[in-house]
N, C-alpha and C positions, 0 to 999 in steps of 0.2 A: 641294683645295677640300672643305669639308663642306656637307652640306645640313641644315638645321633648319627644319622646319615650312615647305618652299617657301623659305627664305632661303638664299643662298649666302655663306657666310664664307671668307675667306682662311684657310689654315693658319697655326696660332698664334694666331687671333683667337677669343676666346670670348665669347659672349653673357653678359650678366649675368643671372643668376637671381634670383628672389625668394628671400627668407630660408626656410628649411623651416617648413612648418606657416603660412606667410602665404598668403593667397589674394588675388592681384592684382585678379581679377574683370574683366580687360580683355577685350575681345572677341576678341583673339588667342590667347588662352590655350588654349580648345578651340574650333577651327574647327567651326560648325554645331550648337553646344550651343543657340544661340537660336533655332531653328526652320529652315525652309526659306528664308525670307526673308533672314535674316542669313547662310546659307550661301551664297546665290546673291550677295550683296553680297561676301562674303568673296573667292569664285571670280572675280568680275568685277575686284577690285581686284589679286589675284594674278596673273591671266592678263595683265593689262595690263603689270605688271612683267615677266613672263616674255616677252612678245611682244617687248617691248624688247631683251630680252637676246638672243632669236633673231635679231632683225634685227641688231643690232650684230655677231653673228657669221656672219651671211650663211647662216644656216640657213632658207632660203625655205619649205620645206614646213611646217616647224613655226612658223614666223612666220604661214604661212597659216592652219593648223590652230588656233592660238591667236586668232587675229583672229577667227575664225567662233565660237569658245567665248566670246569677249568680247562679240561681237554678239548670241549667244544669251542670257547673261547679262544683258546691258544691256536686251534686249528684255523679259525676265521683271520686271525691277524697273520699267520703264517702265509695264508692264501693270499691275503691283502698284499702283504710285502712282495710275493712271487709277481703278483699282477702288476705291481708299480715297477719292479726291475724290467719286465720285459716291454 
């Protein structure tokens, strides 16, 4: 298996890359480049995927710790949204 920015790919499978010199501008290009709020959103999203992987392989401690990380990230996002509404 290979790891690319938190993504697991099977051997022999390569992810498509943008043409050299071209900038896609997607939020997954450089995690955390958009500030703390975007970094937390990225962490929450990736943690959810990792948590499912840990659960599938019965990695109980990792599943628990990733769950705590996801709760913390979700709480940060919830509080951010609440601040923006007031």
